All heavy atoms as an XYZ file, in Angstrom:
829
protein
N       6.652    -44.764     -8.281
C       5.540    -45.385     -7.595
C       5.016    -44.432     -6.537
O       5.795    -43.841     -5.789
C       5.987    -46.700     -6.995
C       4.868    -47.499     -6.460
S       5.350    -49.190     -6.018
C       5.683    -49.833     -7.613
N       3.722    -44.280     -6.492
C       3.105    -43.335     -5.561
C       3.117    -43.893     -4.147
O       2.584    -44.967     -3.874
C       1.664    -43.087     -6.028
C       0.967    -42.015     -5.246
O       1.538    -41.482     -4.287
O      -0.165    -41.669     -5.643
N       3.710    -43.164     -3.209
C       3.828    -43.598     -1.829
C       2.459    -43.774     -1.185
O       2.287    -44.580     -0.273
C       4.752    -42.691     -1.005
C       5.135    -43.376      0.318
C       4.104    -41.351     -0.721
C       6.275    -42.734      1.006
N       1.451    -43.015     -1.653
C       0.111    -43.138     -1.084
C      -0.506    -44.469     -1.464
O      -1.160    -45.120     -0.664
C      -0.749    -41.954     -1.536
C      -2.188    -42.119     -1.060
C      -0.171    -40.643     -1.029
N      -0.268    -44.934     -2.668
C      -0.840    -46.199     -3.119
C      -0.024    -47.389     -2.618
O      -0.588    -48.372     -2.222
C      -0.913    -46.216     -4.655
C      -1.916    -45.236     -5.174
C      -2.072    -45.366     -6.640
N      -2.990    -44.321     -7.095
C      -3.001    -43.888     -8.311
N      -2.238    -44.407     -9.241
N      -3.872    -42.943     -8.668
N       1.272    -47.285     -2.679
C       2.136    -48.368     -2.200
C       2.563    -48.034     -0.794
O       3.377    -47.170     -0.583
C       3.341    -48.545     -3.124
C       4.249    -49.658     -2.641
O       3.977    -50.330     -1.668
N       5.373    -49.836     -3.332
N       1.991    -48.718      0.165
C       2.271    -48.427      1.578
C       3.168    -49.534      2.158
O       3.061    -49.908      3.298
C       0.955    -48.318      2.331
C       0.145    -47.134      1.779
C      -1.173    -46.963      2.500
N      -1.069    -46.536      3.852
C      -0.949    -45.276      4.259
N      -0.893    -44.299      3.376
N      -0.877    -44.983      5.543
N       4.092    -50.018      1.334
C       5.025    -51.059      1.746
C       6.414    -50.446      1.957
O       6.954    -49.881      1.027
C       5.047    -52.156      0.708
C       5.845    -53.381      1.131
C       5.845    -54.404      0.044
C       5.041    -55.586      0.479
N       5.147    -56.718     -0.449
N       6.944    -50.609      3.165
C       8.248    -50.042      3.521
C       9.134    -51.143      4.044
O       8.682    -52.039      4.743
C       8.074    -48.929      4.589
C       7.220    -47.796      3.989
C       9.419    -48.418      5.073
C       6.860    -46.737      5.006
N      10.413    -51.052      3.701
C      11.383    -52.046      4.169
C      12.402    -51.381      5.048
O      13.020    -50.381      4.628
C      12.042    -52.723      2.962
S      13.273    -53.963      3.450
N      12.607    -51.921      6.236
C      13.676    -51.483      7.124
C      14.747    -52.565      7.102
O      14.435    -53.743      7.217
C      13.176    -51.314      8.560
C      12.299    -50.125      8.798
C      11.363    -50.135      9.829
C      12.372    -48.985      8.013
C      10.557    -49.048     10.088
C      11.572    -47.874      8.274
C      10.664    -47.915      9.295
N      16.012    -52.120      6.976
C      17.104    -53.053      6.940
C      18.064    -52.748      8.083
O      18.559    -51.642      8.184
C      17.885    -52.971      5.626
C      16.973    -53.200      4.427
C      19.052    -53.960      5.608
C      17.616    -52.862      3.105
N      18.319    -53.745      8.925
C      19.416    -53.631      9.856
C      20.642    -54.117      9.021
O      20.844    -55.290      8.814
C      19.210    -54.511     11.087
C      20.177    -54.188     12.179
O      20.715    -53.084     12.243
N      20.405    -55.152     13.056
N      21.379    -53.136      8.534
C      22.441    -53.361      7.545
C      23.391    -54.477      7.919
O      23.818    -54.549      9.084
C      23.210    -52.022      7.357
O      22.264    -50.993      7.077
C      24.189    -52.121      6.201
N      23.744    -55.341      6.970
C      24.647    -56.462      7.276
C      26.005    -55.989      7.822
O      26.629    -55.130      7.221
C      24.854    -57.166      5.920
C      23.700    -56.722      5.074
C      23.316    -55.352      5.577
N      26.409    -56.542      8.933
C      27.688    -56.207      9.523
C      28.435    -57.457     10.039
O      29.619    -57.388     10.256
C      27.515    -55.213     10.673
N      27.729    -58.542     10.237
C      28.245    -59.717     10.927
C      29.580    -60.194     10.348
O      30.505    -60.504     11.055
C      27.234    -60.855     10.899
C      27.571    -62.090     11.682
C      27.694    -61.770     13.161
C      26.515    -63.166     11.476
N      29.657    -60.244      9.031
C      30.880    -60.783      8.386
C      31.936    -59.721      8.139
O      33.014    -60.022      7.656
C      30.481    -61.477      7.075
C      29.491    -62.592      7.294
C      28.194    -62.436      6.856
C      29.829    -63.750      7.959
C      27.262    -63.454      7.061
C      28.907    -64.741      8.180
C      27.611    -64.606      7.730
N      31.627    -58.491      8.507
C      32.597    -57.378      8.356
C      33.106    -56.925      9.717
O      34.307    -56.858      9.943
C      31.946    -56.203      7.647
C      31.412    -56.558      6.259
C      30.554    -55.400      5.751
C      29.527    -55.913      4.791
N      28.496    -54.936      4.511
N      32.161    -56.561     10.615
C      32.515    -56.134     11.958
C      31.264    -56.262     12.807
O      30.381    -55.367     12.819
C      32.983    -54.683     11.950
C      33.395    -54.206     13.338
C      33.921    -52.802     13.297
N      34.228    -52.387     14.660
C      34.760    -51.215     14.949
N      35.058    -50.377     13.980
N      35.002    -50.878     16.188
N      31.080    -57.393     13.498
C      29.880    -57.615     14.297
C      29.650    -56.503     15.330
O      30.590    -56.111     16.018
C      30.110    -58.948     14.988
C      31.220    -59.579     14.230
C      32.029    -58.479     13.645
N      28.407    -55.991     15.407
C      28.107    -54.966     16.363
C      26.596    -54.897     16.600
O      25.827    -55.511     15.907
C      28.597    -53.589     15.916
C      27.723    -52.843     14.916
C      27.919    -51.364     15.119
C      28.049    -53.247     13.520
N      26.236    -54.142     17.619
C      24.827    -53.888     17.909
C      24.623    -52.382     17.707
O      25.216    -51.579     18.367
C      24.475    -54.265     19.348
O      23.155    -53.848     19.643
N      23.721    -52.044     16.759
C      23.515    -50.637     16.427
C      22.550    -49.933     17.396
O      22.624    -48.750     17.592
C      22.962    -50.523     15.017
C      23.979    -50.791     13.987
C      23.400    -50.518     12.600
N      24.425    -50.671     11.593
C      24.709    -51.804     11.022
N      24.067    -52.883     11.346
N      25.667    -51.876     10.131
N      21.624    -50.647     17.955
C      20.567    -50.030     18.776
C      21.057    -49.580     20.164
O      20.384    -48.856     20.864
C      19.398    -50.985     18.966
O      18.714    -51.158     17.748
N      22.215    -50.047     20.551
C      22.713    -49.709     21.871
C      23.650    -48.526     21.811
O      23.988    -48.058     20.743
C      23.419    -50.945     22.450
C      22.548    -52.195     22.458
S      20.901    -51.987     23.204
C      21.319    -52.034     24.901
N      24.086    -48.061     22.939
C      25.029    -46.934     23.055
C      24.475    -45.688     22.369
O      25.159    -45.013     21.625
C      26.388    -47.308     22.494
N      23.222    -45.420     22.583
C      22.584    -44.226     22.040
C      22.487    -44.239     20.518
O      22.447    -43.214     19.885
N      22.449    -45.427     19.942
C      22.366    -45.546     18.504
C      23.705    -45.503     17.790
O      23.773    -45.657     16.568
N      24.777    -45.308     18.531
C      26.118    -45.259     17.918
C      26.618    -46.648     17.626
O      27.450    -46.832     16.763
C      27.098    -44.509     18.830
C      26.778    -43.045     19.088
C      27.749    -42.451     20.060
C      26.769    -42.269     17.769
N      26.150    -47.615     18.369
C      26.591    -49.001     18.188
C      27.802    -49.327     19.026
O      28.544    -48.450     19.430
N      27.935    -50.598     19.323
C      29.159    -51.071     20.001
C      29.506    -52.432     19.453
O      28.671    -53.135     18.897
C      28.995    -51.098     21.531
C      28.014    -52.088     22.029
C      28.371    -53.403     22.269
C      26.698    -51.712     22.325
C      27.444    -54.323     22.751
C      25.798    -52.625     22.813
C      26.160    -53.942     23.012
N      30.768    -52.772     19.562
C      31.248    -54.052     19.020
C      30.533    -55.227     19.707
O      30.303    -55.218     20.900
C      32.749    -54.194     19.208
C      33.510    -53.297     18.251
O      32.990    -53.032     17.144
O      34.632    -52.849     18.592
N      30.224    -56.211     18.905
C      29.587    -57.414     19.405
C      30.403    -58.618     18.950
O      31.613    -58.523     18.824
N      29.725    -59.704     18.731
C      30.386    -60.910     18.261
C      29.419    -61.683     17.403
O      28.231    -61.372     17.368
C      30.859    -61.757     19.443
O      29.733    -62.319     20.099
N      29.900    -62.704     16.741
C      29.024    -63.500     15.894
C      28.012    -64.292     16.740
O      26.972    -64.697     16.253
C      29.800    -64.436     14.993
C      30.548    -63.681     13.924
C      31.149    -64.616     12.885
O      30.845    -65.783     12.830
N      31.988    -64.068     12.028
N      28.291    -64.479     18.034
C      27.409    -65.219     18.906
C      26.421    -64.317     19.661
O      25.487    -64.800     20.262
C      28.181    -66.067     19.882
O      28.971    -65.245     20.727
N      26.672    -62.981     19.667
C      25.776    -62.097     20.350
C      25.215    -61.051     19.393
O      25.917    -60.170     18.892
C      26.504    -61.325     21.483
C      25.558    -60.411     22.238
S      26.378    -59.150     23.250
C      26.809    -57.972     21.996
N      23.944    -61.202     19.051
C      23.285    -60.182     18.243
C      22.036    -59.724     18.978
O      21.304    -60.522     19.550
C      22.888    -60.759     16.861
O      22.058    -61.888     17.053
C      24.078    -61.119     16.037
N      21.856    -58.434     19.011
C      20.692    -57.849     19.675
C      19.722    -57.319     18.656
O      20.116    -56.897     17.563
C      21.141    -56.718     20.612
C      22.102    -57.132     21.736
C      22.607    -55.913     22.491
C      21.422    -58.116     22.685
N      18.415    -57.363     18.961
C      17.440    -56.889     17.970
C      17.523    -55.378     17.718
O      17.894    -54.628     18.621
C      16.108    -57.258     18.626
C      16.382    -57.298     20.088
C      17.815    -57.774     20.215
N      17.146    -54.948     16.520
C      17.158    -53.503     16.192
C      15.913    -52.849     16.768
O      14.897    -52.653     16.088
C      17.166    -53.518     14.666
C      16.460    -54.768     14.295
C      16.812    -55.781     15.376
N      15.986    -52.477     18.023
C      14.817    -51.918     18.710
C      14.299    -50.644     18.076
O      13.092    -50.419     17.997
C      15.163    -51.650     20.190
C      15.536    -52.888     21.005
C      15.948    -52.480     22.414
C      14.439    -53.910     21.012
N      15.201    -49.816     17.557
C      14.796    -48.561     16.919
C      13.935    -48.860     15.701
O      12.907    -48.226     15.460
C      15.989    -47.682     16.577
C      17.109    -48.450     15.877
O      17.033    -49.695     15.725
O      18.074    -47.785     15.455
N      14.318    -49.862     14.899
C      13.517    -50.213     13.726
C      12.162    -50.804     14.128
O      11.158    -50.538     13.475
C      14.274    -51.200     12.821
C      15.579    -50.679     12.200
C      16.191    -51.736     11.303
C      15.344    -49.390     11.459
N      12.147    -51.592     15.180
C      10.911    -52.196     15.638
C       9.892    -51.124     16.114
O       8.722    -51.183     15.831
C      11.167    -53.194     16.756
N      10.412    -50.125     16.805
C       9.567    -49.018     17.280
C       9.008    -48.223     16.113
O       7.806    -47.931     16.036
C      10.311    -48.114     18.268
C      10.611    -48.897     19.562
C       9.554    -46.835     18.554
C      11.621    -48.236     20.464
N       9.871    -47.884     15.147
C       9.420    -47.152     13.953
C       8.378    -47.988     13.183
O       7.354    -47.472     12.718
C      10.588    -46.836     13.042
C      11.542    -45.759     13.557
C      12.797    -45.718     12.687
C      10.865    -44.390     13.566
N       8.644    -49.278     13.033
C       7.728    -50.152     12.295
C       6.361    -50.213     12.983
O       5.328    -50.161     12.312
C       8.303    -51.540     12.199
N       6.331    -50.251     14.309
C       5.051    -50.323     15.009
C       4.224    -49.068     14.767
O       3.019    -49.136     14.600
C       5.263    -50.564     16.508
O       5.832    -49.423     17.117
N       4.888    -47.913     14.742
C       4.176    -46.670     14.496
C       3.623    -46.600     13.056
O       2.504    -46.116     12.850
C       5.065    -45.492     14.778
C       5.389    -45.299     16.231
C       4.113    -45.147     17.050
O       3.296    -44.256     16.821
N       3.920    -46.022     18.028
N       4.382    -47.064     12.121
C       3.918    -47.081     10.741
C       2.791    -48.061     10.555
O       1.817    -47.807      9.832
C       5.044    -47.379      9.781
C       6.042    -46.233      9.599
C       7.306    -46.713      8.903
C       5.396    -45.093      8.847
N       2.871    -49.214     11.198
C       1.818    -50.234     11.097
C       0.483    -49.711     11.657
O      -0.573    -50.017     11.104
C       2.246    -51.528     11.773
C       3.296    -52.263     10.988
C       3.837    -53.474     11.696
N       4.806    -54.177     10.861
C       5.811    -54.874     11.342
N       5.971    -55.028     12.645
N       6.639    -55.448     10.510
N       0.542    -48.931     12.726
C      -0.652    -48.340     13.286
C      -1.334    -47.430     12.239
O      -2.536    -47.271     12.231
C      -0.320    -47.543     14.582
C      -1.431    -46.612     14.983
C       0.028    -48.471     15.706
N      -0.505    -46.872     11.361
C      -1.005    -45.971     10.324
C      -1.179    -46.674      8.973
O      -1.118    -46.055      7.921
C      -0.098    -44.752     10.180
C      -0.231    -43.853     11.360
O      -1.267    -43.209     11.546
N       0.789    -43.781     12.217
N      -1.416    -47.973      9.045
C      -1.769    -48.833      7.897
C      -0.670    -48.991      6.838
O      -0.979    -49.198      5.668
C      -3.038    -48.326      7.233
C      -4.200    -48.368      8.181
O      -4.382    -49.343      8.873
N      -4.962    -47.284      8.252
N       0.591    -48.900      7.254
C       1.689    -49.235      6.367
C       2.050    -50.690      6.565
O       1.989    -51.202      7.692
C       2.912    -48.360      6.639
C       2.800    -46.978      6.075
C       2.202    -45.953      6.821
C       3.286    -46.679      4.819
C       2.093    -44.679      6.322
C       3.177    -45.385      4.302
C       2.582    -44.402      5.051
O       2.482    -43.139      4.547
N       2.464    -51.340      5.529
C       3.014    -52.678      5.630
C       4.533    -52.517      5.760
O       5.166    -51.941      4.864
C       2.683    -53.497      4.397
C       3.234    -54.905      4.436
C       2.906    -55.719      3.217
O       2.098    -55.276      2.368
O       3.532    -56.783      3.042
N       5.086    -53.008      6.857
C       6.499    -52.810      7.123
C       7.198    -54.152      7.246
O       6.765    -55.036      7.979
C       6.736    -51.991      8.390
C       8.218    -51.757      8.618
C       5.996    -50.669      8.337
N       8.264    -54.311      6.512
C       9.105    -55.514      6.571
C      10.420    -55.101      7.203
O      11.009    -54.074      6.821
C       9.383    -56.057      5.130
C       8.113    -56.268      4.362
C      10.266    -57.269      5.172
C       7.127    -57.250      4.962
N      10.872    -55.882      8.146
C      12.203    -55.648      8.753
C      13.107    -56.796      8.369
O      12.799    -57.952      8.622
C      12.123    -55.521     10.289
C      11.253    -54.360     10.714
C      13.540    -55.371     10.883
C      11.054    -54.247     12.217
N      14.250    -56.450      7.761
C      15.247    -57.442      7.453
C      16.395    -57.230      8.417
O      17.143    -56.251      8.309
C      15.749    -57.326      6.002
C      14.607    -57.546      5.026
C      16.892    -58.336      5.751
C      14.975    -57.282      3.563
N      16.530    -58.108      9.401
C      17.594    -58.025     10.389
C      18.682    -58.989      9.904
O      18.666    -60.184     10.218
C      17.028    -58.410     11.767
C      18.017    -58.093     12.871
O      19.089    -57.553     12.611
O      17.668    -58.391     14.040
N      19.616    -58.487      9.179
C      20.552    -59.300      8.410
C      21.438    -60.203      9.277
O      21.676    -61.354      8.925
C      21.445    -58.409      7.539
N      21.958    -59.691     10.383
C      22.959    -60.448     11.119
C      22.455    -61.728     11.754
O      23.045    -62.764     11.549
C      23.649    -59.556     12.139
C      24.565    -58.534     11.466
O      24.853    -58.683     10.284
O      24.962    -57.576     12.144
N      21.331    -61.736     12.498
C      20.888    -63.008     13.051
C      20.441    -64.005     11.976
O      20.497    -65.206     12.178
C      19.755    -62.657     14.015
C      19.365    -61.278     13.662
C      20.512    -60.635     12.997
N      20.046    -63.480     10.827
C      19.691    -64.364      9.702
C      20.918    -64.807      8.913
O      20.828    -65.569      7.976
C      18.707    -63.626      8.782
C      17.364    -63.273      9.398
C      16.542    -62.419      8.447
C      16.606    -64.528      9.799
N      22.080    -64.235      9.303
C      23.355    -64.534      8.664
C      23.356    -64.202      7.182
O      23.845    -64.942      6.346
C      23.786    -65.966      8.934
C      23.812    -66.278     10.454
C      24.474    -67.546     10.828
N      25.901    -67.560     10.687
C      26.798    -66.945     11.473
N      26.355    -66.209     12.465
N      28.081    -67.068     11.293
N      22.764    -63.033      6.880
C      22.667    -62.549      5.486
C      23.796    -61.611      5.191
O      24.064    -60.685      5.974
C      21.340    -61.855      5.253
C      20.078    -62.673      5.488
C      18.849    -61.769      5.378
C      19.986    -63.831      4.528
N      24.441    -61.773      4.058
C      25.449    -60.812      3.626
C      24.816    -59.831      2.667
O      23.606    -59.891      2.392
C      26.648    -61.521      3.007
C      26.276    -62.377      1.802
O      25.133    -62.310      1.315
O      27.152    -63.114      1.315
N      25.620    -58.889      2.178
C      25.066    -57.853      1.286
C      24.322    -58.413      0.095
O      23.153    -58.022     -0.129
C      26.178    -56.913      0.774
C      26.767    -56.047      1.869
O      26.418    -56.206      3.041
O      27.581    -55.168      1.520
N      24.873    -59.350     -0.694
C      24.135    -59.870     -1.846
C      22.810    -60.501     -1.499
O      21.833    -60.371     -2.228
C      25.117    -60.882     -2.490
C      26.456    -60.445     -2.047
C      26.263    -59.870     -0.657
N      22.739    -61.218     -0.366
C      21.508    -61.849      0.032
C      20.429    -60.852      0.361
O      19.271    -60.990     -0.038
C      21.750    -62.773      1.228
N      20.805    -59.779      1.074
C      19.831    -58.728      1.396
C      19.371    -58.017      0.136
O      18.174    -57.761     -0.045
C      20.401    -57.732      2.422
C      19.433    -56.562      2.657
C      20.690    -58.438      3.751
N      20.304    -57.674     -0.729
C      19.963    -57.006     -1.970
C      19.033    -57.853     -2.811
O      18.076    -57.343     -3.433
C      21.205    -56.639     -2.750
C      22.102    -55.599     -2.107
C      23.445    -55.518     -2.814
C      21.452    -54.250     -2.036
N      19.222    -59.141     -2.809
C      18.324    -60.043     -3.543
C      16.901    -60.010     -2.990
O      15.931    -60.011     -3.728
C      18.892    -61.480     -3.473
O      18.020    -62.388     -4.111
N      16.820    -59.961     -1.648
C      15.484    -59.888     -1.025
C      14.795    -58.592     -1.369
O      13.578    -58.564     -1.595
C      15.628    -60.023      0.509
C      16.099    -61.362      0.976
S      16.391    -61.388      2.755
C      14.730    -61.349      3.384
N      15.520    -57.497     -1.462
C      14.949    -56.198     -1.794
C      14.433    -56.201     -3.231
O      13.394    -55.661     -3.540
C      15.994    -55.065     -1.601
C      16.441    -55.008     -0.158
C      15.418    -53.727     -2.021
C      15.371    -54.711      0.834
N      15.189    -56.819     -4.117
C      14.815    -56.837     -5.547
C      13.487    -57.566     -5.767
O      12.799    -57.293     -6.750
C      15.902    -57.509     -6.370
C      17.077    -56.663     -6.649
C      18.054    -57.329     -7.601
N      19.297    -56.603     -7.617
C      20.379    -56.978     -6.929
N      20.383    -58.079     -6.218
N      21.474    -56.243     -6.969
N      13.141    -58.488     -4.883
C      11.936    -59.305     -5.054
C      10.638    -58.522     -4.831
O       9.573    -58.976     -5.268
C      11.974    -60.517     -4.120
C      13.071    -61.501     -4.445
C      13.163    -62.618     -3.435
O      12.283    -62.741     -2.558
O      14.159    -63.375     -3.511
N      10.693    -57.423     -4.172
C       9.509    -56.640     -3.803
C       9.593    -55.226     -4.363
O      10.651    -54.757     -4.717
C       9.340    -56.583     -2.297
C       9.141    -57.909     -1.630
C       7.754    -58.482     -1.880
O       6.805    -57.703     -2.140
O       7.634    -59.720     -1.819
N       8.474    -54.545     -4.376
C       8.407    -53.122     -4.726
C       8.045    -52.352     -3.467
O       6.939    -52.498     -2.937
C       7.368    -52.870     -5.828
C       7.710    -53.546     -7.138
C       8.928    -52.928     -7.744
C       9.202    -53.548     -9.088
N      10.514    -53.272     -9.569
N       8.982    -51.577     -2.961
C       8.754    -50.807     -1.747
C       8.659    -49.318     -2.117
O       9.294    -48.835     -3.036
C       9.919    -50.983     -0.781
C      10.070    -52.388     -0.286
C      11.053    -53.254     -0.798
C       9.216    -52.903      0.698
C      11.192    -54.535     -0.354
C       9.354    -54.189      1.140
C      10.333    -55.007      0.613
O      10.454    -56.293      1.058
N       7.824    -48.598     -1.345
C       7.762    -47.160     -1.524
C       8.940    -46.489     -0.869
O       9.346    -45.385     -1.248
C       6.462    -46.597     -0.990
O       6.334    -46.882      0.402
N       9.545    -47.149      0.124
C      10.744    -46.633      0.792
C      11.539    -47.770      1.361
O      10.990    -48.792      1.795
C      10.334    -45.677      1.918
N      12.867    -47.608      1.348
C      13.780    -48.552      1.974
C      14.646    -47.741      2.940
O      15.252    -46.755      2.500
C      14.660    -49.292      0.918
C      15.669    -50.188      1.621
C      13.782    -50.094     -0.029
N      14.682    -48.161      4.180
C      15.456    -47.469      5.206
C      16.494    -48.444      5.738
O      16.169    -49.565      6.070
C      14.537    -46.982      6.353
C      15.342    -46.344      7.465
C      13.430    -46.075      5.830
N      17.769    -48.001      5.786
C      18.836    -48.878      6.288
C      19.563    -48.183      7.421
O      19.706    -46.946      7.420
C      19.814    -49.203      5.152
N      20.021    -48.969      8.359
C      20.738    -48.447      9.522
C      22.210    -48.175      9.187
O      22.779    -48.776      8.297
C      20.680    -49.447     10.675
O      21.203    -50.691     10.255
C      19.261    -49.643     11.169
N      22.759    -47.237      9.953
C      24.208    -46.977      9.913
C      24.689    -46.767     11.348
O      23.877    -46.489     12.250
C      24.538    -45.722      9.088
C      24.136    -45.900      7.651
C      23.928    -44.455      9.638
N      25.953    -46.938     11.556
C      26.559    -46.655     12.862
C      27.975    -46.170     12.633
O      28.590    -46.440     11.591
C      26.526    -47.875     13.759
O      27.337    -48.875     13.236
N      28.505    -45.463     13.600
C      29.865    -44.942     13.460
C      30.923    -46.042     13.264
O      31.783    -45.903     12.399
C      30.220    -44.057     14.655
C      29.553    -42.690     14.670
C      29.936    -41.929     15.914
C      29.901    -41.890     13.429
N      30.880    -47.140     14.033
C      31.938    -48.132     13.857
C      31.939    -48.794     12.469
O      32.960    -49.291     12.020
C      31.619    -49.169     14.926
C      30.801    -48.491     15.945
C      30.017    -47.453     15.183
N      30.801    -48.780     11.781
C      30.718    -49.455     10.477
C      30.275    -48.505      9.360
O      29.770    -48.948      8.324
C      29.736    -50.630     10.548
O      28.432    -50.131     10.961
C      30.196    -51.712     11.497
N      30.472    -47.221      9.570
C      29.946    -46.214      8.642
C      30.407    -46.426      7.213
O      29.589    -46.382      6.253
C      30.328    -44.815      9.107
C      29.682    -43.675      8.317
C      28.159    -43.738      8.398
C      30.193    -42.334      8.853
N      31.661    -46.700      6.973
C      32.175    -46.913      5.623
C      31.460    -48.092      4.951
O      30.982    -47.983      3.817
C      33.687    -47.153      5.645
C      34.238    -47.412      4.301
N      34.435    -46.425      3.357
C      34.700    -48.575      3.731
C      34.947    -46.952      2.259
N      35.115    -48.246      2.460
N      31.396    -49.243      5.639
C      30.720    -50.416      5.065
C      29.218    -50.154      4.886
O      28.616    -50.602      3.893
C      30.929    -51.626      5.964
C      32.341    -52.139      5.955
O      33.041    -52.029      4.942
N      32.794    -52.661      7.057
N      28.582    -49.484      5.833
C      27.166    -49.204      5.734
C      26.854    -48.331      4.512
O      25.909    -48.590      3.799
C      26.640    -48.523      7.016
C      26.755    -49.388      8.255
O      26.904    -50.616      8.110
O      26.704    -48.858      9.356
N      27.680    -47.321      4.330
C      27.457    -46.431      3.167
C      27.654    -47.176      1.851
O      26.952    -46.935      0.864
C      28.370    -45.201      3.251
S      27.892    -44.056      4.581
N      28.650    -48.067      1.810
C      28.882    -48.856      0.597
C      27.666    -49.748      0.322
O      27.249    -49.904     -0.836
C      30.114    -49.707      0.757
N      27.067    -50.321      1.362
C      25.876    -51.142      1.184
C      24.717    -50.284      0.689
O      24.010    -50.645     -0.270
C      25.488    -51.828      2.499
C      24.156    -52.504      2.429
C      24.030    -53.740      1.801
C      23.024    -51.921      2.978
C      22.802    -54.347      1.707
C      21.791    -52.531      2.877
C      21.689    -53.785      2.258
N      24.504    -49.154      1.304
C      23.395    -48.274      0.930
C      23.507    -47.791     -0.515
O      22.530    -47.692     -1.243
C      23.255    -47.104      1.929
C      22.778    -47.639      3.279
C      22.311    -46.031      1.408
C      22.874    -46.670      4.412
N      24.740    -47.539     -0.962
C      24.964    -47.134     -2.337
C      24.453    -48.209     -3.325
O      23.992    -47.869     -4.415
C      26.431    -46.859     -2.568
N      24.542    -49.465     -2.905
C      24.075    -50.567     -3.762
C      22.544    -50.626     -3.864
O      21.992    -51.236     -4.764
C      24.578    -51.901     -3.221
C      26.076    -52.045     -3.269
C      26.494    -53.371     -2.658
O      26.323    -54.405     -3.266
N      27.051    -53.312     -1.458
N      21.861    -49.949     -2.939
C      20.392    -49.922     -2.958
C      19.851    -49.048     -4.081
O      18.701    -49.225     -4.508
C      19.840    -49.464     -1.623
C      20.054    -50.379     -0.437
C      19.623    -49.665      0.862
C      19.318    -51.678     -0.601
N      20.647    -48.084     -4.509
C      20.185    -47.172     -5.555
C      19.868    -47.954     -6.819
O      20.617    -48.801     -7.246
C      21.217    -46.109     -5.834
C      21.391    -45.133     -4.724
C      22.433    -44.080     -5.037
O      23.323    -44.274     -5.829
N      22.301    -42.943     -4.357
N      18.757    -47.648     -7.402
C      18.366    -48.264     -8.645
C      17.674    -49.606     -8.506
O      17.363    -50.241     -9.520
N      17.448    -50.073     -7.283
C      16.722    -51.356     -7.130
C      15.250    -51.135     -7.264
O      14.696    -50.156     -7.014
C      17.036    -51.986     -5.774
C      18.455    -52.436     -5.570
C      18.566    -53.125     -4.196
C      18.872    -53.425     -6.642
């Protein structure tokens, strides 16, 4: 699919709540441990999305943890649309789980 024609991008704040709750946007983007009752918004994704929207891209942000979405639920949401790009977050405390999730995005 031609990225010039399809200007739809998906940002995913990768699911972590049921594996190891954390906030990725804090601590310089490295993330820090959180809890199921404390989730902070992905400020880095919001800033990137605003810049892309100014340039006429349609940007969807899936913030999995406050929506209480696990990996299969997020993957199902991705399958429903055709995106020119999918961007997912990673952090050091959850790197192994994040990479496993991102590997599942291939071929969608």
